[in-house]
mmCIF file of the N, C-alpha and C atoms, coordinates in Angstrom:
data_MODEL
# 
_entry.id   MODEL 
# 
loop_
_atom_site.group_PDB 
_atom_site.id 
_atom_site.type_symbol 
_atom_site.label_atom_id 
_atom_site.label_alt_id 
_atom_site.label_comp_id 
_atom_site.label_asym_id 
_atom_site.label_entity_id 
_atom_site.label_seq_id 
_atom_site.pdbx_PDB_ins_code 
_atom_site.Cartn_x 
_atom_site.Cartn_y 
_atom_site.Cartn_z 
_atom_site.occupancy 
_atom_site.B_iso_or_equiv 
_atom_site.pdbx_formal_charge 
_atom_site.auth_seq_id 
_atom_site.auth_comp_id 
_atom_site.auth_asym_id 
_atom_site.auth_atom_id 
_atom_site.pdbx_PDB_model_num 
ATOM 1   N N  . MET A 1 1  ? 5.259   16.688  -11.699 1.00 0.00 ? 1  MET A N  1 
ATOM 2   C CA . MET A 1 1  ? 5.470   15.784  -10.598 1.00 0.00 ? 1  MET A CA 1 
ATOM 3   C C  . MET A 1 1  ? 5.788   14.391  -11.142 1.00 0.00 ? 1  MET A C  1 
ATOM 4   N N  . ARG A 1 2  ? 6.696   13.698  -10.512 1.00 0.00 ? 2  ARG A N  1 
ATOM 5   C CA . ARG A 1 2  ? 7.115   12.368  -10.932 1.00 0.00 ? 2  ARG A CA 1 
ATOM 6   C C  . ARG A 1 2  ? 6.016   11.342  -10.660 1.00 0.00 ? 2  ARG A C  1 
ATOM 7   N N  . ALA A 1 3  ? 5.750   10.483  -11.624 1.00 0.00 ? 3  ALA A N  1 
ATOM 8   C CA . ALA A 1 3  ? 4.757   9.422   -11.444 1.00 0.00 ? 3  ALA A CA 1 
ATOM 9   C C  . ALA A 1 3  ? 5.340   8.310   -10.577 1.00 0.00 ? 3  ALA A C  1 
ATOM 10  N N  . TRP A 1 4  ? 4.521   7.788   -9.690  1.00 0.00 ? 4  TRP A N  1 
ATOM 11  C CA . TRP A 1 4  ? 4.950   6.659   -8.862  1.00 0.00 ? 4  TRP A CA 1 
ATOM 12  C C  . TRP A 1 4  ? 5.058   5.420   -9.726  1.00 0.00 ? 4  TRP A C  1 
ATOM 13  N N  . PRO A 1 5  ? 6.034   4.566   -9.461  1.00 0.00 ? 5  PRO A N  1 
ATOM 14  C CA . PRO A 1 5  ? 6.156   3.345   -10.263 1.00 0.00 ? 5  PRO A CA 1 
ATOM 15  C C  . PRO A 1 5  ? 4.965   2.411   -10.083 1.00 0.00 ? 5  PRO A C  1 
ATOM 16  N N  . HIS A 1 6  ? 4.298   2.497   -8.951  1.00 0.00 ? 6  HIS A N  1 
ATOM 17  C CA . HIS A 1 6  ? 3.110   1.679   -8.673  1.00 0.00 ? 6  HIS A CA 1 
ATOM 18  C C  . HIS A 1 6  ? 2.013   2.659   -8.292  1.00 0.00 ? 6  HIS A C  1 
ATOM 19  N N  . GLY A 1 7  ? 1.233   3.084   -9.296  1.00 0.00 ? 7  GLY A N  1 
ATOM 20  C CA . GLY A 1 7  ? 0.370   4.234   -9.186  1.00 0.00 ? 7  GLY A CA 1 
ATOM 21  C C  . GLY A 1 7  ? -0.839  4.168   -8.281  1.00 0.00 ? 7  GLY A C  1 
ATOM 22  N N  . THR A 1 8  ? -1.447  3.011   -8.078  1.00 0.00 ? 8  THR A N  1 
ATOM 23  C CA . THR A 1 8  ? -2.664  2.956   -7.284  1.00 0.00 ? 8  THR A CA 1 
ATOM 24  C C  . THR A 1 8  ? -2.444  2.140   -6.018  1.00 0.00 ? 8  THR A C  1 
ATOM 25  N N  . ILE A 1 9  ? -3.381  2.250   -5.102  1.00 0.00 ? 9  ILE A N  1 
ATOM 26  C CA . ILE A 1 9  ? -3.285  1.460   -3.875  1.00 0.00 ? 9  ILE A CA 1 
ATOM 27  C C  . ILE A 1 9  ? -3.362  -0.034  -4.214  1.00 0.00 ? 9  ILE A C  1 
ATOM 28  N N  . ASP A 1 10 ? -4.141  -0.391  -5.249  1.00 0.00 ? 10 ASP A N  1 
ATOM 29  C CA . ASP A 1 10 ? -4.198  -1.789  -5.674  1.00 0.00 ? 10 ASP A CA 1 
ATOM 30  C C  . ASP A 1 10 ? -2.836  -2.268  -6.166  1.00 0.00 ? 10 ASP A C  1 
ATOM 31  N N  . ASP A 1 11 ? -2.097  -1.389  -6.844  1.00 0.00 ? 11 ASP A N  1 
ATOM 32  C CA . ASP A 1 11 ? -0.749  -1.737  -7.283  1.00 0.00 ? 11 ASP A CA 1 
ATOM 33  C C  . ASP A 1 11 ? 0.170   -1.944  -6.078  1.00 0.00 ? 11 ASP A C  1 
ATOM 34  N N  . ASP A 1 12 ? 0.011   -1.103  -5.058  1.00 0.00 ? 12 ASP A N  1 
ATOM 35  C CA . ASP A 1 12 ? 0.821   -1.251  -3.839  1.00 0.00 ? 12 ASP A CA 1 
ATOM 36  C C  . ASP A 1 12 ? 0.531   -2.576  -3.147  1.00 0.00 ? 12 ASP A C  1 
ATOM 37  N N  . ILE A 1 13 ? -0.752  -2.944  -3.065  1.00 0.00 ? 13 ILE A N  1 
ATOM 38  C CA . ILE A 1 13 ? -1.153  -4.204  -2.439  1.00 0.00 ? 13 ILE A CA 1 
ATOM 39  C C  . ILE A 1 13 ? -0.590  -5.382  -3.233  1.00 0.00 ? 13 ILE A C  1 
ATOM 40  N N  . ALA A 1 14 ? -0.648  -5.286  -4.556  1.00 0.00 ? 14 ALA A N  1 
ATOM 41  C CA . ALA A 1 14 ? -0.094  -6.350  -5.402  1.00 0.00 ? 14 ALA A CA 1 
ATOM 42  C C  . ALA A 1 14 ? 1.414   -6.464  -5.219  1.00 0.00 ? 14 ALA A C  1 
ATOM 43  N N  . LEU A 1 15 ? 2.101   -5.337  -5.097  1.00 0.00 ? 15 LEU A N  1 
ATOM 44  C CA . LEU A 1 15 ? 3.542   -5.362  -4.868  1.00 0.00 ? 15 LEU A CA 1 
ATOM 45  C C  . LEU A 1 15 ? 3.856   -6.010  -3.527  1.00 0.00 ? 15 LEU A C  1 
ATOM 46  N N  . ALA A 1 16 ? 3.087   -5.679  -2.495  1.00 0.00 ? 16 ALA A N  1 
ATOM 47  C CA . ALA A 1 16 ? 3.301   -6.295  -1.180  1.00 0.00 ? 16 ALA A CA 1 
ATOM 48  C C  . ALA A 1 16 ? 3.121   -7.810  -1.260  1.00 0.00 ? 16 ALA A C  1 
ATOM 49  N N  . ALA A 1 17 ? 2.160   -8.256  -2.053  1.00 0.00 ? 17 ALA A N  1 
ATOM 50  C CA . ALA A 1 17 ? 1.912   -9.699  -2.197  1.00 0.00 ? 17 ALA A CA 1 
ATOM 51  C C  . ALA A 1 17 ? 3.107   -10.412 -2.813  1.00 0.00 ? 17 ALA A C  1 
ATOM 52  N N  . THR A 1 18 ? 3.838   -9.745  -3.705  1.00 0.00 ? 18 THR A N  1 
ATOM 53  C CA . THR A 1 18 ? 5.012   -10.381 -4.306  1.00 0.00 ? 18 THR A CA 1 
ATOM 54  C C  . THR A 1 18 ? 6.117   -10.587 -3.271  1.00 0.00 ? 18 THR A C  1 
ATOM 55  N N  . HIS A 1 19 ? 6.000   -9.898  -2.137  1.00 0.00 ? 19 HIS A N  1 
ATOM 56  C CA . HIS A 1 19 ? 6.968   -10.041 -1.046  1.00 0.00 ? 19 HIS A CA 1 
ATOM 57  C C  . HIS A 1 19 ? 6.399   -10.840 0.125   1.00 0.00 ? 19 HIS A C  1 
ATOM 58  N N  . GLY A 1 20 ? 5.263   -11.524 -0.098  1.00 0.00 ? 20 GLY A N  1 
ATOM 59  C CA . GLY A 1 20 ? 4.697   -12.400 0.913   1.00 0.00 ? 20 GLY A CA 1 
ATOM 60  C C  . GLY A 1 20 ? 3.696   -11.761 1.862   1.00 0.00 ? 20 GLY A C  1 
ATOM 61  N N  . SER A 1 21 ? 3.369   -10.491 1.685   1.00 0.00 ? 21 SER A N  1 
ATOM 62  C CA . SER A 1 21 ? 2.380   -9.823  2.536   1.00 0.00 ? 21 SER A CA 1 
ATOM 63  C C  . SER A 1 21 ? 1.046   -9.797  1.794   1.00 0.00 ? 21 SER A C  1 
ATOM 64  N N  . HIS A 1 22 ? 0.059   -10.509 2.310   1.00 0.00 ? 22 HIS A N  1 
ATOM 65  C CA . HIS A 1 22 ? -1.244  -10.597 1.656   1.00 0.00 ? 22 HIS A CA 1 
ATOM 66  C C  . HIS A 1 22 ? -2.212  -9.691  2.393   1.00 0.00 ? 22 HIS A C  1 
ATOM 67  N N  . LEU A 1 23 ? -2.331  -8.471  1.873   1.00 0.00 ? 23 LEU A N  1 
ATOM 68  C CA . LEU A 1 23 ? -3.107  -7.421  2.514   1.00 0.00 ? 23 LEU A CA 1 
ATOM 69  C C  . LEU A 1 23 ? -4.413  -7.178  1.767   1.00 0.00 ? 23 LEU A C  1 
ATOM 70  N N  . SER A 1 24 ? -5.376  -6.591  2.464   1.00 0.00 ? 24 SER A N  1 
ATOM 71  C CA . SER A 1 24 ? -6.668  -6.276  1.878   1.00 0.00 ? 24 SER A CA 1 
ATOM 72  C C  . SER A 1 24 ? -6.664  -4.847  1.351   1.00 0.00 ? 24 SER A C  1 
ATOM 73  N N  . ALA A 1 25 ? -7.117  -4.681  0.119   1.00 0.00 ? 25 ALA A N  1 
ATOM 74  C CA . ALA A 1 25 ? -7.233  -3.341  -0.452  1.00 0.00 ? 25 ALA A CA 1 
ATOM 75  C C  . ALA A 1 25 ? -8.512  -2.651  0.013   1.00 0.00 ? 25 ALA A C  1 
ATOM 76  N N  . GLN A 1 26 ? -9.407  -3.406  0.627   1.00 0.00 ? 26 GLN A N  1 
ATOM 77  C CA . GLN A 1 26 ? -10.708 -2.866  1.024   1.00 0.00 ? 26 GLN A CA 1 
ATOM 78  C C  . GLN A 1 26 ? -10.595 -1.672  1.972   1.00 0.00 ? 26 GLN A C  1 
ATOM 79  N N  . ASP A 1 27 ? -9.727  -1.755  2.973   1.00 0.00 ? 27 ASP A N  1 
ATOM 80  C CA . ASP A 1 27 ? -9.591  -0.657  3.934   1.00 0.00 ? 27 ASP A CA 1 
ATOM 81  C C  . ASP A 1 27 ? -8.242  0.049   3.828   1.00 0.00 ? 27 ASP A C  1 
ATOM 82  N N  . ALA A 1 28 ? -7.528  -0.212  2.756   1.00 0.00 ? 28 ALA A N  1 
ATOM 83  C CA . ALA A 1 28 ? -6.189  0.370   2.585   1.00 0.00 ? 28 ALA A CA 1 
ATOM 84  C C  . ALA A 1 28 ? -6.277  1.857   2.265   1.00 0.00 ? 28 ALA A C  1 
ATOM 85  N N  . THR A 1 29 ? -5.312  2.592   2.801   1.00 0.00 ? 29 THR A N  1 
ATOM 86  C CA . THR A 1 29 ? -5.221  4.027   2.517   1.00 0.00 ? 29 THR A CA 1 
ATOM 87  C C  . THR A 1 29 ? -3.776  4.374   2.196   1.00 0.00 ? 29 THR A C  1 
ATOM 88  N N  . ALA A 1 30 ? -3.599  5.493   1.527   1.00 0.00 ? 30 ALA A N  1 
ATOM 89  C CA . ALA A 1 30 ? -2.250  5.963   1.205   1.00 0.00 ? 30 ALA A CA 1 
ATOM 90  C C  . ALA A 1 30 ? -2.088  7.383   1.723   1.00 0.00 ? 30 ALA A C  1 
ATOM 91  N N  . ASN A 1 31 ? -0.892  7.682   2.200   1.00 0.00 ? 31 ASN A N  1 
ATOM 92  C CA . ASN A 1 31 ? -0.552  9.021   2.677   1.00 0.00 ? 31 ASN A CA 1 
ATOM 93  C C  . ASN A 1 31 ? 0.623   9.505   1.844   1.00 0.00 ? 31 ASN A C  1 
ATOM 94  N N  . GLU A 1 32 ? 0.414   10.570  1.115   1.00 0.00 ? 32 GLU A N  1 
ATOM 95  C CA . GLU A 1 32 ? 1.461   11.132  0.261   1.00 0.00 ? 32 GLU A CA 1 
ATOM 96  C C  . GLU A 1 32 ? 1.881   12.501  0.781   1.00 0.00 ? 32 GLU A C  1 
ATOM 97  N N  . ALA A 1 33 ? 2.039   12.629  2.093   1.00 0.00 ? 33 ALA A N  1 
ATOM 98  C CA . ALA A 1 33 ? 2.377   13.908  2.711   1.00 0.00 ? 33 ALA A CA 1 
ATOM 99  C C  . ALA A 1 33 ? 3.798   14.363  2.384   1.00 0.00 ? 33 ALA A C  1 
ATOM 100 N N  . GLY A 1 34 ? 4.675   13.432  2.107   1.00 0.00 ? 34 GLY A N  1 
ATOM 101 C CA . GLY A 1 34 ? 6.056   13.788  1.796   1.00 0.00 ? 34 GLY A CA 1 
ATOM 102 C C  . GLY A 1 34 ? 6.239   14.094  0.325   1.00 0.00 ? 34 GLY A C  1 
ATOM 103 N N  . LEU A 1 35 ? 7.312   14.755  0.010   1.00 0.00 ? 35 LEU A N  1 
ATOM 104 C CA . LEU A 1 35 ? 7.590   15.086  -1.383  1.00 0.00 ? 35 LEU A CA 1 
ATOM 105 C C  . LEU A 1 35 ? 8.135   13.902  -2.169  1.00 0.00 ? 35 LEU A C  1 
ATOM 106 N N  . ASP A 1 36 ? 8.786   12.971  -1.488  1.00 0.00 ? 36 ASP A N  1 
ATOM 107 C CA . ASP A 1 36 ? 9.450   11.893  -2.205  1.00 0.00 ? 36 ASP A CA 1 
ATOM 108 C C  . ASP A 1 36 ? 9.116   10.500  -1.678  1.00 0.00 ? 36 ASP A C  1 
ATOM 109 N N  . TYR A 1 37 ? 7.985   10.355  -1.026  1.00 0.00 ? 37 TYR A N  1 
ATOM 110 C CA . TYR A 1 37 ? 7.588   9.033   -0.559  1.00 0.00 ? 37 TYR A CA 1 
ATOM 111 C C  . TYR A 1 37 ? 6.077   8.941   -0.440  1.00 0.00 ? 37 TYR A C  1 
ATOM 112 N N  . ARG A 1 38 ? 5.592   7.704   -0.388  1.00 0.00 ? 38 ARG A N  1 
ATOM 113 C CA . ARG A 1 38 ? 4.182   7.430   -0.134  1.00 0.00 ? 38 ARG A CA 1 
ATOM 114 C C  . ARG A 1 38 ? 4.123   6.309   0.885   1.00 0.00 ? 38 ARG A C  1 
ATOM 115 N N  . VAL A 1 39 ? 3.251   6.437   1.857   1.00 0.00 ? 39 VAL A N  1 
ATOM 116 C CA . VAL A 1 39 ? 3.067   5.419   2.882   1.00 0.00 ? 39 VAL A CA 1 
ATOM 117 C C  . VAL A 1 39 ? 1.689   4.801   2.681   1.00 0.00 ? 39 VAL A C  1 
ATOM 118 N N  . ALA A 1 40 ? 1.633   3.481   2.608   1.00 0.00 ? 40 ALA A N  1 
ATOM 119 C CA . ALA A 1 40 ? 0.359   2.779   2.501   1.00 0.00 ? 40 ALA A CA 1 
ATOM 120 C C  . ALA A 1 40 ? 0.070   2.084   3.818   1.00 0.00 ? 40 ALA A C  1 
ATOM 121 N N  . MET A 1 41 ? -1.189  2.141   4.247   1.00 0.00 ? 41 MET A N  1 
ATOM 122 C CA . MET A 1 41 ? -1.633  1.458   5.451   1.00 0.00 ? 41 MET A CA 1 
ATOM 123 C C  . MET A 1 41 ? -2.734  0.482   5.050   1.00 0.00 ? 41 MET A C  1 
ATOM 124 N N  . ALA A 1 42 ? -2.572  -0.778  5.494   1.00 0.00 ? 42 ALA A N  1 
ATOM 125 C CA . ALA A 1 42 ? -3.545  -1.815  5.144   1.00 0.00 ? 42 ALA A CA 1 
ATOM 126 C C  . ALA A 1 42 ? -3.513  -2.895  6.210   1.00 0.00 ? 42 ALA A C  1 
ATOM 127 N N  . SER A 1 43 ? -4.493  -3.787  6.157   1.00 0.00 ? 43 SER A N  1 
ATOM 128 C CA . SER A 1 43 ? -4.533  -4.892  7.115   1.00 0.00 ? 43 SER A CA 1 
ATOM 129 C C  . SER A 1 43 ? -4.632  -6.214  6.364   1.00 0.00 ? 43 SER A C  1 
ATOM 130 N N  . ASP A 1 44 ? -4.274  -7.284  7.076   1.00 0.00 ? 44 ASP A N  1 
ATOM 131 C CA . ASP A 1 44 ? -4.369  -8.616  6.479   1.00 0.00 ? 44 ASP A CA 1 
ATOM 132 C C  . ASP A 1 44 ? -5.697  -9.259  6.885   1.00 0.00 ? 44 ASP A C  1 
ATOM 133 N N  . ALA A 1 45 ? -5.889  -10.528 6.522   1.00 0.00 ? 45 ALA A N  1 
ATOM 134 C CA . ALA A 1 45 ? -7.149  -11.232 6.780   1.00 0.00 ? 45 ALA A CA 1 
ATOM 135 C C  . ALA A 1 45 ? -7.450  -11.386 8.280   1.00 0.00 ? 45 ALA A C  1 
ATOM 136 N N  . THR A 1 46 ? -6.422  -11.340 9.110   1.00 0.00 ? 46 THR A N  1 
ATOM 137 C CA . THR A 1 46 ? -6.637  -11.463 10.561  1.00 0.00 ? 46 THR A CA 1 
ATOM 138 C C  . THR A 1 46 ? -6.926  -10.135 11.235  1.00 0.00 ? 46 THR A C  1 
ATOM 139 N N  . GLY A 1 47 ? -6.818  -9.040  10.482  1.00 0.00 ? 47 GLY A N  1 
ATOM 140 C CA . GLY A 1 47 ? -7.040  -7.711  11.038  1.00 0.00 ? 47 GLY A CA 1 
ATOM 141 C C  . GLY A 1 47 ? -5.787  -7.003  11.499  1.00 0.00 ? 47 GLY A C  1 
ATOM 142 N N  . ARG A 1 48 ? -4.654  -7.673  11.397  1.00 0.00 ? 48 ARG A N  1 
ATOM 143 C CA . ARG A 1 48 ? -3.385  -7.034  11.775  1.00 0.00 ? 48 ARG A CA 1 
ATOM 144 C C  . ARG A 1 48 ? -3.064  -5.941  10.778  1.00 0.00 ? 48 ARG A C  1 
ATOM 145 N N  . THR A 1 49 ? -2.726  -4.754  11.280  1.00 0.00 ? 49 THR A N  1 
ATOM 146 C CA . THR A 1 49 ? -2.450  -3.616  10.397  1.00 0.00 ? 49 THR A CA 1 
ATOM 147 C C  . THR A 1 49 ? -0.959  -3.495  10.086  1.00 0.00 ? 49 THR A C  1 
ATOM 148 N N  . TYR A 1 50 ? -0.689  -3.003  8.892   1.00 0.00 ? 50 TYR A N  1 
ATOM 149 C CA . TYR A 1 50 ? 0.674   -2.805  8.419   1.00 0.00 ? 50 TYR A CA 1 
ATOM 150 C C  . TYR A 1 50 ? 0.806   -1.412  7.826   1.00 0.00 ? 50 TYR A C  1 
ATOM 151 N N  . THR A 1 51 ? 1.978   -0.815  7.954   1.00 0.00 ? 51 THR A N  1 
ATOM 152 C CA . THR A 1 51 ? 2.284   0.465   7.337   1.00 0.00 ? 51 THR A CA 1 
ATOM 153 C C  . THR A 1 51 ? 3.444   0.283   6.398   1.00 0.00 ? 51 THR A C  1 
# 
């Protein structure tokens, strides 16, 4: 199986921060149901959720 370029949820959160999205890793989850994608769900400091 191919390794993801950003392997952990913390890496995903850090990548989002480089694009101006400051999300919390505390309640973040990842869904890898697809063969060629991963979806991360997290919220910011105000509680707004992002996918």
